[in-house]
A tleap script that builds the chain and sets N, CA, C and O, in Angstrom:
source leaprc.protein.ff14SB
mol = sequence {
  NMET THR LYS ARG LYS ILE ILE PRO TYR ASN
  PRO LYS LEU LYS GLU LEU ALA LEU GLN LEU
  ARG ASN ASP SER THR LYS THR GLU ILE PHE
  LEU TRP LEU LYS LEU LYS GLY LYS GLN MET
  TYR GLY TYR ASP PHE HIE ARG GLN LYS PRO
  ILE ASP ASN TYR ILE LEU ASP PHE PHE CYS
  CYS GLU LEU MET LEU ALA ILE GLU VAL ASP
  GLY TYR SER HIE GLN PHE LEU GLU VAL TYR
  ASN LYS ASP GLY ILE LYS GLU LYS ARG MET
  ASN GLU LEU GLY ILE SER VAL LEU ARG PHE
  SER ASP ASP GLU VAL LEU ASN ASP MET GLU
  ASN VAL LEU ARG ALA ILE GLU PHE TYR ILE
  PHE GLU TYR GLU LYS HIE THR PRO ASN PRO
  SER GLN GLU GLY CSER
}
set mol.1.N position { 14.452 -48.266 -70.017 }
set mol.1.CA position { 15.776 -48.109 -69.417 }
set mol.1.C position { 16.409 -46.837 -69.975 }
set mol.1.O position { 16.560 -46.688 -71.188 }
set mol.2.N position { 16.777 -45.923 -69.080 }
set mol.2.CA position { 17.405 -44.690 -69.536 }
set mol.2.C position { 18.874 -44.944 -69.839 }
set mol.2.O position { 19.561 -45.690 -69.142 }
set mol.3.N position { 19.325 -44.298 -70.902 }
set mol.3.CA position { 20.709 -44.481 -71.326 }
set mol.3.C position { 21.625 -43.665 -70.417 }
set mol.3.O position { 21.373 -42.487 -70.167 }
set mol.4.N position { 22.670 -44.290 -69.933 }
set mol.4.CA position { 23.611 -43.578 -69.073 }
set mol.4.C position { 24.417 -42.589 -69.875 }
set mol.4.O position { 24.860 -42.879 -70.987 }
set mol.5.N position { 24.598 -41.440 -69.313 }
set mol.5.CA position { 25.369 -40.398 -69.966 }
set mol.5.C position { 26.858 -40.716 -69.818 }
set mol.5.O position { 27.328 -41.083 -68.741 }
set mol.6.N position { 27.573 -40.568 -70.911 }
set mol.6.CA position { 29.023 -40.784 -70.866 }
set mol.6.C position { 29.670 -39.526 -70.300 }
set mol.6.O position { 29.498 -38.427 -70.828 }
set mol.7.N position { 30.407 -39.704 -69.232 }
set mol.7.CA position { 31.076 -38.578 -68.591 }
set mol.7.C position { 32.574 -38.704 -68.845 }
set mol.7.O position { 33.188 -39.703 -68.471 }
set mol.8.N position { 33.163 -37.691 -69.482 }
set mol.8.CA position { 34.588 -37.784 -69.794 }
set mol.8.C position { 35.450 -37.717 -68.532 }
set mol.8.O position { 35.092 -37.070 -67.548 }
set mol.9.N position { 36.587 -38.399 -68.586 }
set mol.9.CA position { 37.542 -38.246 -67.495 }
set mol.9.C position { 38.945 -38.446 -68.020 }
set mol.9.O position { 39.165 -39.149 -69.006 }
set mol.10.N position { 39.876 -37.828 -67.356 }
set mol.10.CA position { 41.272 -37.881 -67.736 }
set mol.10.C position { 41.928 -39.029 -66.959 }
set mol.10.O position { 42.088 -38.929 -65.742 }
set mol.11.N position { 42.313 -40.128 -67.648 }
set mol.11.CA position { 42.893 -41.280 -66.948 }
set mol.11.C position { 44.155 -40.935 -66.155 }
set mol.11.O position { 44.523 -41.649 -65.222 }
set mol.12.N position { 44.811 -39.839 -66.530 }
set mol.12.CA position { 46.021 -39.417 -65.802 }
set mol.12.C position { 45.697 -38.993 -64.373 }
set mol.12.O position { 46.587 -38.930 -63.525 }
set mol.13.N position { 44.422 -38.703 -64.105 }
set mol.13.CA position { 44.020 -38.268 -62.759 }
set mol.13.C position { 43.711 -39.427 -61.819 }
set mol.13.O position { 43.513 -39.223 -60.621 }
set mol.14.N position { 43.668 -40.640 -62.358 }
set mol.14.CA position { 43.291 -41.801 -61.553 }
set mol.14.C position { 44.224 -41.982 -60.341 }
set mol.14.O position { 43.766 -42.210 -59.221 }
set mol.15.N position { 45.508 -41.880 -60.581 }
set mol.15.CA position { 46.503 -42.051 -59.506 }
set mol.15.C position { 46.365 -40.958 -58.444 }
set mol.15.O position { 46.416 -41.233 -57.246 }
set mol.16.N position { 46.188 -39.706 -58.906 }
set mol.16.CA position { 46.026 -38.591 -57.967 }
set mol.16.C position { 44.747 -38.760 -57.143 }
set mol.16.O position { 44.731 -38.473 -55.946 }
set mol.17.N position { 43.677 -39.228 -57.790 }
set mol.17.CA position { 42.410 -39.451 -57.075 }
set mol.17.C position { 42.594 -40.485 -55.969 }
set mol.17.O position { 42.084 -40.317 -54.861 }
set mol.18.N position { 43.322 -41.553 -56.276 }
set mol.18.CA position { 43.600 -42.584 -55.276 }
set mol.18.C position { 44.395 -42.005 -54.108 }
set mol.18.O position { 44.115 -42.294 -52.944 }
set mol.19.N position { 45.381 -41.191 -54.436 }
set mol.19.CA position { 46.200 -40.539 -53.400 }
set mol.19.C position { 45.323 -39.628 -52.528 }
set mol.19.O position { 45.466 -39.617 -51.305 }
set mol.20.N position { 44.425 -38.871 -53.153 }
set mol.20.CA position { 43.536 -37.992 -52.393 }
set mol.20.C position { 42.590 -38.786 -51.492 }
set mol.20.O position { 42.274 -38.353 -50.383 }
set mol.21.N position { 42.140 -39.949 -51.971 }
set mol.21.CA position { 41.281 -40.805 -51.129 }
set mol.21.C position { 42.052 -41.270 -49.902 }
set mol.21.O position { 41.522 -41.303 -48.792 }
set mol.22.N position { 43.310 -41.626 -50.123 }
set mol.22.CA position { 44.133 -42.109 -49.009 }
set mol.22.C position { 44.515 -40.991 -48.045 }
set mol.22.O position { 44.791 -41.248 -46.873 }
set mol.23.N position { 44.531 -39.748 -48.534 }
set mol.23.CA position { 44.917 -38.596 -47.710 }
set mol.23.C position { 43.720 -37.689 -47.415 }
set mol.23.O position { 43.872 -36.472 -47.313 }
set mol.24.N position { 42.546 -38.275 -47.280 }
set mol.24.CA position { 41.327 -37.479 -47.063 }
set mol.24.C position { 41.461 -36.600 -45.829 }
set mol.24.O position { 42.113 -36.961 -44.849 }
set mol.25.N position { 40.822 -35.430 -45.905 }
set mol.25.CA position { 40.797 -34.551 -44.745 }
set mol.25.C position { 39.803 -35.104 -43.729 }
set mol.25.O position { 38.949 -35.929 -44.057 }
set mol.26.N position { 39.929 -34.642 -42.514 }
set mol.26.CA position { 39.008 -35.036 -41.442 }
set mol.26.C position { 37.565 -34.733 -41.859 }
set mol.26.O position { 36.655 -35.524 -41.612 }
set mol.27.N position { 37.377 -33.583 -42.490 }
set mol.27.CA position { 36.041 -33.165 -42.905 }
set mol.27.C position { 35.482 -34.088 -43.979 }
set mol.27.O position { 34.315 -34.476 -43.919 }
set mol.28.N position { 36.312 -34.444 -44.966 }
set mol.28.CA position { 35.863 -35.357 -46.023 }
set mol.28.C position { 35.471 -36.713 -45.438 }
set mol.28.O position { 34.463 -37.299 -45.831 }
set mol.29.N position { 36.270 -37.201 -44.504 }
set mol.29.CA position { 35.969 -38.495 -43.859 }
set mol.29.C position { 34.641 -38.402 -43.107 }
set mol.29.O position { 33.822 -39.319 -43.169 }
set mol.30.N position { 34.436 -37.307 -42.407 }
set mol.30.CA position { 33.215 -37.086 -41.629 }
set mol.30.C position { 31.979 -37.135 -42.542 }
set mol.30.O position { 30.981 -37.771 -42.203 }
set mol.31.N position { 32.048 -36.465 -43.696 }
set mol.31.CA position { 30.921 -36.477 -44.624 }
set mol.31.C position { 30.792 -37.847 -45.307 }
set mol.31.O position { 29.684 -38.338 -45.523 }
set mol.32.N position { 31.931 -38.454 -45.642 }
set mol.32.CA position { 31.912 -39.767 -46.308 }
set mol.32.C position { 31.189 -40.804 -45.453 }
set mol.32.O position { 30.501 -41.677 -45.983 }
set mol.33.N position { 31.342 -40.713 -44.138 }
set mol.33.CA position { 30.668 -41.657 -43.241 }
set mol.33.C position { 29.144 -41.571 -43.373 }
set mol.33.O position { 28.436 -42.520 -43.034 }
set mol.34.N position { 28.641 -40.437 -43.866 }
set mol.34.CA position { 27.190 -40.253 -44.046 }
set mol.34.C position { 26.735 -40.629 -45.455 }
set mol.34.O position { 25.555 -40.904 -45.669 }
set mol.35.N position { 27.668 -40.642 -46.424 }
set mol.35.CA position { 27.304 -40.875 -47.826 }
set mol.35.C position { 27.588 -42.295 -48.312 }
set mol.35.O position { 26.913 -42.794 -49.212 }
set mol.36.N position { 28.581 -42.936 -47.718 }
set mol.36.CA position { 29.017 -44.243 -48.242 }
set mol.36.C position { 27.960 -45.321 -48.028 }
set mol.36.O position { 27.061 -45.190 -47.197 }
set mol.37.N position { 28.099 -46.389 -48.807 }
set mol.37.CA position { 27.211 -47.535 -48.639 }
set mol.37.C position { 25.753 -47.251 -48.938 }
set mol.37.O position { 24.860 -47.873 -48.362 }
set mol.38.N position { 25.512 -46.316 -49.835 }
set mol.38.CA position { 24.143 -45.975 -50.267 }
set mol.38.C position { 23.248 -45.555 -49.105 }
set mol.38.O position { 22.040 -45.786 -49.136 }
set mol.39.N position { 23.844 -44.933 -48.073 }
set mol.39.CA position { 23.060 -44.486 -46.909 }
set mol.39.C position { 22.120 -43.340 -47.242 }
set mol.39.O position { 21.105 -43.142 -46.573 }
set mol.40.N position { 22.465 -42.582 -48.286 }
set mol.40.CA position { 21.671 -41.409 -48.637 }
set mol.40.C position { 20.584 -41.819 -49.636 }
set mol.40.O position { 20.744 -41.654 -50.846 }
set mol.41.N position { 19.491 -42.348 -49.117 }
set mol.41.CA position { 18.317 -42.740 -49.908 }
set mol.41.C position { 18.652 -43.732 -51.016 }
set mol.41.O position { 18.015 -43.739 -52.069 }
set mol.42.N position { 19.656 -44.567 -50.771 }
set mol.42.CA position { 19.990 -45.619 -51.721 }
set mol.42.C position { 20.864 -45.175 -52.883 }
set mol.42.O position { 21.125 -45.962 -53.793 }
set mol.43.N position { 21.320 -43.932 -52.868 }
set mol.43.CA position { 22.164 -43.438 -53.961 }
set mol.43.C position { 23.633 -43.753 -53.684 }
set mol.43.O position { 24.114 -43.655 -52.555 }
set mol.44.N position { 24.323 -44.133 -54.753 }
set mol.44.CA position { 25.711 -44.578 -54.676 }
set mol.44.C position { 26.661 -43.406 -54.921 }
set mol.44.O position { 26.778 -42.920 -56.045 }
set mol.45.N position { 27.332 -42.961 -53.872 }
set mol.45.CA position { 28.308 -41.877 -53.991 }
set mol.45.C position { 29.716 -42.462 -54.057 }
set mol.45.O position { 30.005 -43.494 -53.452 }
set mol.46.N position { 30.567 -41.794 -54.790 }
set mol.46.CA position { 31.990 -42.147 -54.865 }
set mol.46.C position { 32.783 -40.945 -54.387 }
set mol.46.O position { 32.349 -39.803 -54.531 }
set mol.47.N position { 33.948 -41.211 -53.816 }
set mol.47.CA position { 34.753 -40.071 -53.379 }
set mol.47.C position { 35.996 -39.929 -54.239 }
set mol.47.O position { 36.510 -40.899 -54.796 }
set mol.48.N position { 36.462 -38.695 -54.329 }
set mol.48.CA position { 37.617 -38.338 -55.154 }
set mol.48.C position { 37.462 -38.947 -56.548 }
set mol.48.O position { 38.281 -39.755 -56.985 }
set mol.49.N position { 36.410 -38.546 -57.222 }
set mol.49.CA position { 36.034 -39.098 -58.524 }
set mol.49.C position { 36.558 -38.209 -59.656 }
set mol.49.O position { 36.184 -37.041 -59.756 }
set mol.50.N position { 37.432 -38.772 -60.515 }
set mol.50.CA position { 37.891 -37.986 -61.670 }
set mol.50.C position { 36.753 -37.794 -62.676 }
set mol.50.O position { 36.133 -38.760 -63.121 }
set mol.51.N position { 36.492 -36.544 -63.023 }
set mol.51.CA position { 35.511 -36.187 -64.048 }
set mol.51.C position { 36.175 -35.124 -64.921 }
set mol.51.O position { 36.649 -34.107 -64.415 }
set mol.52.N position { 36.208 -35.362 -66.228 }
set mol.52.CA position { 36.844 -34.447 -67.154 }
set mol.52.C position { 38.292 -34.238 -66.677 }
set mol.52.O position { 39.017 -35.214 -66.485 }
set mol.53.N position { 38.716 -33.003 -66.488 }
set mol.53.CA position { 40.087 -32.753 -66.018 }
set mol.53.C position { 40.121 -32.338 -64.549 }
set mol.53.O position { 41.043 -31.651 -64.109 }
set mol.54.N position { 39.112 -32.761 -63.800 }
set mol.54.CA position { 38.989 -32.391 -62.392 }
set mol.54.C position { 38.765 -33.632 -61.539 }
set mol.54.O position { 38.444 -34.708 -62.043 }
set mol.55.N position { 38.943 -33.452 -60.237 }
set mol.55.CA position { 38.603 -34.509 -59.285 }
set mol.55.C position { 37.579 -33.928 -58.323 }
set mol.55.O position { 37.818 -32.915 -57.666 }
set mol.56.N position { 36.427 -34.598 -58.255 }
set mol.56.CA position { 35.348 -34.153 -57.375 }
set mol.56.C position { 35.473 -34.840 -56.028 }
set mol.56.O position { 35.808 -36.023 -55.961 }
set mol.57.N position { 35.207 -34.108 -54.955 }
set mol.57.CA position { 35.287 -34.711 -53.616 }
set mol.57.C position { 34.338 -35.902 -53.517 }
set mol.57.O position { 34.732 -36.987 -53.090 }
set mol.58.N position { 33.072 -35.687 -53.919 }
set mol.58.CA position { 32.063 -36.754 -53.899 }
set mol.58.C position { 31.222 -36.627 -55.161 }
set mol.58.O position { 30.949 -35.524 -55.635 }
set mol.59.N position { 30.814 -37.784 -55.702 }
set mol.59.CA position { 30.018 -37.752 -56.929 }
set mol.59.C position { 29.031 -38.905 -56.955 }
set mol.59.O position { 29.372 -40.039 -56.619 }
set mol.60.N position { 27.796 -38.600 -57.359 }
set mol.60.CA position { 26.775 -39.618 -57.589 }
set mol.60.C position { 26.349 -39.513 -59.041 }
set mol.60.O position { 25.757 -38.514 -59.449 }
set mol.61.N position { 26.652 -40.547 -59.825 }
set mol.61.CA position { 26.344 -40.551 -61.256 }
set mol.61.C position { 24.838 -40.509 -61.501 }
set mol.61.O position { 24.372 -39.766 -62.365 }
set mol.62.N position { 24.073 -41.303 -60.746 }
set mol.62.CA position { 22.635 -41.360 -60.956 }
set mol.62.C position { 21.976 -39.998 -60.761 }
set mol.62.O position { 21.072 -39.621 -61.506 }
set mol.63.N position { 22.440 -39.264 -59.751 }
set mol.63.CA position { 21.891 -37.938 -59.466 }
set mol.63.C position { 22.563 -36.835 -60.286 }
set mol.63.O position { 22.080 -35.704 -60.336 }
set mol.64.N position { 23.691 -37.181 -60.931 }
set mol.64.CA position { 24.530 -36.180 -61.610 }
set mol.64.C position { 24.827 -35.040 -60.629 }
set mol.64.O position { 24.652 -33.860 -60.931 }
set mol.65.N position { 25.284 -35.453 -59.440 }
set mol.65.CA position { 25.529 -34.514 -58.341 }
set mol.65.C position { 26.956 -34.642 -57.829 }
set mol.65.O position { 27.430 -35.732 -57.506 }
set mol.66.N position { 27.626 -33.493 -57.766 }
set mol.66.CA position { 28.941 -33.406 -57.143 }
set mol.66.C position { 28.783 -32.682 -55.813 }
set mol.66.O position { 28.004 -31.737 -55.696 }
set mol.67.N position { 29.527 -33.135 -54.820 }
set mol.67.CA position { 29.558 -32.442 -53.532 }
set mol.67.C position { 31.013 -32.085 -53.267 }
set mol.67.O position { 31.890 -32.949 -53.263 }
set mol.68.N position { 31.251 -30.804 -53.048 }
set mol.68.CA position { 32.597 -30.311 -52.789 }
set mol.68.C position { 32.673 -29.783 -51.361 }
set mol.68.O position { 31.790 -29.054 -50.907 }
set mol.69.N position { 33.732 -30.157 -50.667 }
set mol.69.CA position { 33.977 -29.653 -49.321 }
set mol.69.C position { 35.170 -28.708 -49.407 }
set mol.69.O position { 36.283 -29.105 -49.750 }
set mol.70.N position { 34.901 -27.448 -49.085 }
set mol.70.CA position { 35.919 -26.412 -49.239 }
set mol.70.C position { 36.602 -26.096 -47.913 }
set mol.70.O position { 35.973 -25.634 -46.961 }
set mol.71.N position { 37.895 -26.355 -47.879 }
set mol.71.CA position { 38.701 -26.020 -46.712 }
set mol.71.C position { 39.127 -24.568 -46.740 }
set mol.71.O position { 38.658 -23.784 -47.565 }
set mol.72.N position { 40.009 -24.222 -45.841 }
set mol.72.CA position { 40.479 -22.852 -45.658 }
set mol.72.C position { 41.020 -22.242 -46.956 }
set mol.72.O position { 40.767 -21.069 -47.234 }
set mol.73.N position { 41.755 -23.016 -47.749 }
set mol.73.CA position { 42.405 -22.482 -48.953 }
set mol.73.C position { 41.397 -21.957 -49.978 }
set mol.73.O position { 41.751 -21.143 -50.831 }
set mol.74.N position { 40.151 -22.413 -49.902 }
set mol.74.CA position { 39.149 -21.992 -50.878 }
set mol.74.C position { 38.703 -20.546 -50.661 }
set mol.74.O position { 37.951 -19.996 -51.466 }
set mol.75.N position { 39.173 -19.926 -49.559 }
set mol.75.CA position { 38.877 -18.517 -49.311 }
set mol.75.C position { 39.803 -17.608 -50.124 }
set mol.75.O position { 39.515 -16.423 -50.293 }
set mol.76.N position { 40.909 -18.155 -50.625 }
set mol.76.CA position { 41.842 -17.354 -51.409 }
set mol.76.C position { 41.291 -17.148 -52.807 }
set mol.76.O position { 40.713 -18.065 -53.392 }
set mol.77.N position { 41.466 -15.955 -53.343 }
set mol.77.CA position { 40.880 -15.587 -54.623 }
set mol.77.C position { 41.251 -16.552 -55.746 }
set mol.77.O position { 40.390 -16.938 -56.536 }
set mol.78.N position { 42.512 -16.942 -55.825 }
set mol.78.CA position { 42.961 -17.828 -56.899 }
set mol.78.C position { 42.230 -19.177 -56.841 }
set mol.78.O position { 41.770 -19.687 -57.863 }
set mol.79.N position { 42.130 -19.741 -55.640 }
set mol.79.CA position { 41.454 -21.032 -55.467 }
set mol.79.C position { 39.951 -20.862 -55.717 }
set mol.79.O position { 39.320 -21.707 -56.351 }
set mol.80.N position { 39.397 -19.776 -55.217 }
set mol.80.CA position { 37.979 -19.482 -55.413 }
set mol.80.C position { 37.662 -19.394 -56.909 }
set mol.80.O position { 36.655 -19.935 -57.364 }
set mol.81.N position { 38.517 -18.715 -57.667 }
set mol.81.CA position { 38.309 -18.585 -59.113 }
set mol.81.C position { 38.411 -19.936 -59.822 }
set mol.81.O position { 37.639 -20.218 -60.738 }
set mol.82.N position { 39.362 -20.767 -59.399 }
set mol.82.CA position { 39.484 -22.114 -59.978 }
set mol.82.C position { 38.242 -22.945 -59.667 }
set mol.82.O position { 37.784 -23.715 -60.511 }
set mol.83.N position { 37.694 -22.794 -58.459 }
set mol.83.CA position { 36.453 -23.487 -58.090 }
set mol.83.C position { 35.324 -23.084 -59.038 }
set mol.83.O position { 34.533 -23.924 -59.467 }
set mol.84.N position { 35.258 -21.802 -59.357 }
set mol.84.CA position { 34.222 -21.305 -60.258 }
set mol.84.C position { 34.337 -21.907 -61.652 }
set mol.84.O position { 33.329 -22.263 -62.263 }
set mol.85.N position { 35.561 -22.020 -62.155 }
set mol.85.CA position { 35.809 -22.611 -63.472 }
set mol.85.C position { 35.427 -24.094 -63.457 }
set mol.85.O position { 34.787 -24.595 -64.382 }
set mol.86.N position { 35.833 -24.781 -62.391 }
set mol.86.CA position { 35.513 -26.209 -62.236 }
set mol.86.C position { 34.000 -26.413 -62.194 }
set mol.86.O position { 33.469 -27.303 -62.858 }
set mol.87.N position { 33.307 -25.582 -61.408 }
set mol.87.CA position { 31.863 -25.718 -61.267 }
set mol.87.C position { 31.158 -25.439 -62.599 }
set mol.87.O position { 30.202 -26.129 -62.951 }
set mol.88.N position { 31.626 -24.434 -63.331 }
set mol.88.CA position { 31.042 -24.112 -64.643 }
set mol.88.C position { 31.193 -25.309 -65.581 }
set mol.88.O position { 30.258 -25.649 -66.305 }
set mol.89.N position { 32.365 -25.948 -65.572 }
set mol.89.CA position { 32.592 -27.108 -66.438 }
set mol.89.C position { 31.678 -28.264 -66.043 }
set mol.89.O position { 31.130 -28.944 -66.911 }
set mol.90.N position { 31.508 -28.491 -64.744 }
set mol.90.CA position { 30.618 -29.558 -64.291 }
set mol.90.C position { 29.192 -29.282 -64.772 }
set mol.90.O position { 28.506 -30.189 -65.243 }
set mol.91.N position { 28.751 -28.031 -64.652 }
set mol.91.CA position { 27.406 -27.662 -65.109 }
set mol.91.C position { 27.252 -27.905 -66.609 }
set mol.91.O position { 26.190 -28.338 -67.057 }
set mol.92.N position { 28.304 -27.629 -67.392 }
set mol.92.CA position { 28.271 -27.891 -68.836 }
set mol.92.C position { 28.079 -29.384 -69.109 }
set mol.92.O position { 27.465 -29.759 -70.108 }
set mol.93.N position { 28.601 -30.233 -68.223 }
set mol.93.CA position { 28.464 -31.685 -68.361 }
set mol.93.C position { 27.137 -32.197 -67.786 }
set mol.93.O position { 26.856 -33.395 -67.817 }
set mol.94.N position { 26.332 -31.271 -67.263 }
set mol.94.CA position { 25.042 -31.669 -66.698 }
set mol.94.C position { 25.123 -32.077 -65.243 }
set mol.94.O position { 24.205 -32.706 -64.718 }
set mol.95.N position { 26.217 -31.721 -64.591 }
set mol.95.CA position { 26.434 -32.089 -63.182 }
set mol.95.C position { 26.163 -30.877 -62.295 }
set mol.95.O position { 26.734 -29.806 -62.502 }
set mol.96.N position { 25.290 -31.054 -61.310 }
set mol.96.CA position { 25.041 -30.012 -60.313 }
set mol.96.C position { 26.100 -30.129 -59.224 }
set mol.96.O position { 26.592 -31.220 -58.938 }
set mol.97.N position { 26.446 -28.995 -58.622 }
set mol.97.CA position { 27.482 -28.980 -57.583 }
set mol.97.C position { 26.921 -28.348 -56.314 }
set mol.97.O position { 26.411 -27.228 -56.332 }
set mol.98.N position { 27.025 -29.088 -55.214 }
set mol.98.CA position { 26.722 -28.534 -53.893 }
set mol.98.C position { 28.053 -28.307 -53.193 }
set mol.98.O position { 28.907 -29.193 -53.161 }
set mol.99.N position { 28.227 -27.112 -52.630 }
set mol.99.CA position { 29.468 -26.779 -51.937 }
set mol.99.C position { 29.193 -26.540 -50.457 }
set mol.99.O position { 28.222 -25.882 -50.082 }
set mol.100.N position { 30.069 -27.088 -49.636 }
set mol.100.CA position { 29.981 -26.869 -48.198 }
set mol.100.C position { 31.370 -26.526 -47.683 }
set mol.100.O position { 32.370 -27.030 -48.194 }
set mol.101.N position { 31.430 -25.680 -46.685 }
set mol.101.CA position { 32.716 -25.361 -46.067 }
set mol.101.C position { 33.048 -26.443 -45.036 }
set mol.101.O position { 32.171 -27.162 -44.558 }
set mol.102.N position { 34.327 -26.536 -44.711 }
set mol.102.CA position { 34.758 -27.442 -43.636 }
set mol.102.C position { 33.938 -27.173 -42.379 }
set mol.102.O position { 33.477 -28.099 -41.712 }
set mol.103.N position { 33.766 -25.903 -42.072 }
set mol.103.CA position { 33.056 -25.502 -40.863 }
set mol.103.C position { 31.614 -26.028 -40.865 }
set mol.103.O position { 31.127 -26.513 -39.844 }
set mol.104.N position { 30.936 -25.930 -42.015 }
set mol.104.CA position { 29.561 -26.436 -42.097 }
set mol.104.C position { 29.509 -27.940 -41.844 }
set mol.104.O position { 28.650 -28.423 -41.106 }
set mol.105.N position { 30.434 -28.677 -42.461 }
set mol.105.CA position { 30.430 -30.137 -42.311 }
set mol.105.C position { 30.740 -30.528 -40.866 }
set mol.105.O position { 30.105 -31.425 -40.312 }
set mol.106.N position { 31.704 -29.862 -40.266 }
set mol.106.CA position { 32.119 -30.229 -38.904 }
set mol.106.C position { 31.136 -29.764 -37.838 }
set mol.106.O position { 30.952 -30.447 -36.831 }
set mol.107.N position { 30.498 -28.607 -38.045 }
set mol.107.CA position { 29.692 -28.013 -36.978 }
set mol.107.C position { 28.198 -27.951 -37.253 }
set mol.107.O position { 27.419 -27.606 -36.364 }
set mol.108.N position { 27.785 -28.284 -38.490 }
set mol.108.CA position { 26.373 -28.203 -38.831 }
set mol.108.C position { 25.990 -29.320 -39.805 }
set mol.108.O position { 25.313 -29.081 -40.805 }
set mol.109.N position { 26.434 -30.542 -39.497 }
set mol.109.CA position { 26.200 -31.679 -40.388 }
set mol.109.C position { 24.715 -31.867 -40.690 }
set mol.109.O position { 24.342 -32.249 -41.799 }
set mol.110.N position { 23.878 -31.597 -39.702 }
set mol.110.CA position { 22.437 -31.780 -39.894 }
set mol.110.C position { 21.935 -30.975 -41.097 }
set mol.110.O position { 21.172 -31.492 -41.913 }
set mol.111.N position { 22.359 -29.715 -41.210 }
set mol.111.CA position { 21.911 -28.885 -42.325 }
set mol.111.C position { 22.617 -29.239 -43.629 }
set mol.111.O position { 22.044 -29.051 -44.702 }
set mol.112.N position { 23.828 -29.739 -43.565 }
set mol.112.CA position { 24.515 -30.227 -44.769 }
set mol.112.C position { 23.717 -31.401 -45.347 }
set mol.112.O position { 23.427 -31.436 -46.542 }
set mol.113.N position { 23.370 -32.350 -44.491 }
set mol.113.CA position { 22.594 -33.505 -44.938 }
set mol.113.C position { 21.212 -33.081 -45.427 }
set mol.113.O position { 20.684 -33.651 -46.382 }
set mol.114.N position { 20.640 -32.101 -44.785 }
set mol.114.CA position { 19.332 -31.585 -45.200 }
set mol.114.C position { 19.409 -30.984 -46.606 }
set mol.114.O position { 18.495 -31.173 -47.408 }
set mol.115.N position { 20.484 -30.267 -46.907 }
set mol.115.CA position { 20.666 -29.675 -48.245 }
set mol.115.C position { 20.808 -30.771 -49.305 }
set mol.115.O position { 20.274 -30.646 -50.408 }
set mol.116.N position { 21.526 -31.839 -48.969 }
set mol.116.CA position { 21.684 -32.966 -49.911 }
set mol.116.C position { 20.341 -33.662 -50.101 }
set mol.116.O position { 19.970 -34.006 -51.223 }
set mol.117.N position { 19.619 -33.867 -49.014 }
set mol.117.CA position { 18.278 -34.470 -49.095 }
set mol.117.C position { 17.357 -33.630 -49.966 }
set mol.117.O position { 16.614 -34.169 -50.787 }
set mol.118.N position { 17.401 -32.322 -49.793 }
set mol.118.CA position { 16.558 -31.426 -50.580 }
set mol.118.C position { 16.872 -31.592 -52.069 }
set mol.118.O position { 15.964 -31.656 -52.898 }
set mol.119.N position { 18.163 -31.662 -52.400 }
set mol.119.CA position { 18.553 -31.880 -53.801 }
set mol.119.C position { 17.950 -33.194 -54.316 }
set mol.119.O position { 17.386 -33.240 -55.409 }
set mol.120.N position { 18.074 -34.247 -53.524 }
set mol.120.CA position { 17.556 -35.570 -53.926 }
set mol.120.C position { 16.039 -35.519 -54.120 }
set mol.120.O position { 15.527 -36.050 -55.105 }
set mol.121.N position { 15.314 -34.886 -53.191 }
set mol.121.CA position { 13.859 -34.806 -53.301 }
set mol.121.C position { 13.453 -34.041 -54.559 }
set mol.121.O position { 12.518 -34.434 -55.258 }
set mol.122.N position { 14.161 -32.942 -54.844 }
set mol.122.CA position { 13.864 -32.160 -56.053 }
set mol.122.C position { 14.182 -32.977 -57.305 }
set mol.122.O position { 13.427 -32.953 -58.277 }
set mol.123.N position { 15.286 -33.690 -57.276 }
set mol.123.CA position { 15.675 -34.546 -58.410 }
set mol.123.C position { 14.588 -35.590 -58.671 }
set mol.123.O position { 14.152 -35.778 -59.807 }
set mol.124.N position { 14.158 -36.264 -57.603 }
set mol.124.CA position { 13.162 -37.322 -57.742 }
set mol.124.C position { 11.804 -36.775 -58.192 }
set mol.124.O position { 11.067 -37.447 -58.912 }
set mol.125.N position { 11.484 -35.567 -57.767 }
set mol.125.CA position { 10.220 -34.941 -58.134 }
set mol.125.C position { 10.175 -34.665 -59.650 }
set mol.125.O position { 9.109 -34.719 -60.264 }
set mol.126.N position { 11.329 -34.373 -60.234 }
set mol.126.CA position { 11.413 -33.984 -61.649 }
set mol.126.C position { 11.944 -35.078 -62.559 }
set mol.126.O position { 12.131 -34.850 -63.754 }
set mol.127.N position { 12.189 -36.266 -62.013 }
set mol.127.CA position { 12.722 -37.364 -62.808 }
set mol.127.C position { 11.755 -38.532 -62.744 }
set mol.127.O position { 11.396 -38.990 -61.659 }
set mol.128.N position { 11.329 -39.020 -63.919 }
set mol.128.CA position { 10.416 -40.169 -63.893 }
set mol.128.C position { 11.076 -41.385 -63.274 }
set mol.128.O position { 12.245 -41.665 -63.537 }
set mol.129.N position { 10.331 -42.104 -62.457 }
set mol.129.CA position { 10.821 -43.325 -61.832 }
set mol.129.C position { 10.587 -44.477 -62.814 }
set mol.129.O position { 9.443 -44.774 -63.157 }
set mol.130.N position { 11.676 -45.133 -63.272 }
set mol.130.CA position { 11.514 -46.204 -64.264 }
set mol.130.C position { 10.567 -47.322 -63.796 }
set mol.130.O position { 9.908 -47.952 -64.622 }
set mol.131.N position { 10.496 -47.569 -62.498 }
set mol.131.CA position { 9.628 -48.647 -62.001 }
set mol.131.C position { 8.156 -48.255 -62.065 }
set mol.131.O position { 7.277 -49.115 -62.003 }
set mol.132.N position { 7.886 -46.938 -62.191 }
set mol.132.CA position { 6.499 -46.478 -62.248 }
set mol.132.C position { 6.040 -46.201 -63.677 }
set mol.132.O position { 4.848 -46.015 -63.920 }
set mol.133.N position { 6.989 -46.171 -64.633 }
set mol.133.CA position { 6.633 -45.900 -66.013 }
set mol.133.C position { 5.774 -47.023 -66.566 }
set mol.133.O position { 6.041 -48.202 -66.328 }
set mol.134.N position { 4.743 -46.645 -67.305 }
set mol.134.CA position { 3.887 -47.628 -67.951 }
set mol.134.C position { 2.886 -48.287 -67.036 }
set mol.134.O position { 2.188 -49.208 -67.460 }
set mol.135.N position { 2.789 -47.847 -65.792 }
set mol.135.CA position { 1.817 -48.475 -64.888 }
set mol.135.C position { 0.555 -47.664 -64.803 }
set mol.135.O position { -0.374 -48.041 -64.089 }
savepdb mol mol.pdb
quit
């Protein structure tokens, strides 16, 4: 049994995360419909997940994968720079980040899902399966 990694989070963000879940964008809802209920190869994704001092759009603990959906505001330099700082911090915690634009999610969902699948296949290729260990 592999030991779960402790991921820090700021409890003060819990309320904001709940508010963000209730006020999800159309794009976030569209992607959530594909990720919820372990539809993505049995992996459990959560939305608006507080991690450290940030809130991730989508997060899977088992995969240590964050998925961020970037709306129009992410084109502005200040927001773009904050995204970079957030992503660097996630990487320091061992979390990989996949980023998609609103446009990609709304108009090219097939390739968005393909990119997530590719991440999962690579993860599984490099991670021992506990059910196969010792056999």
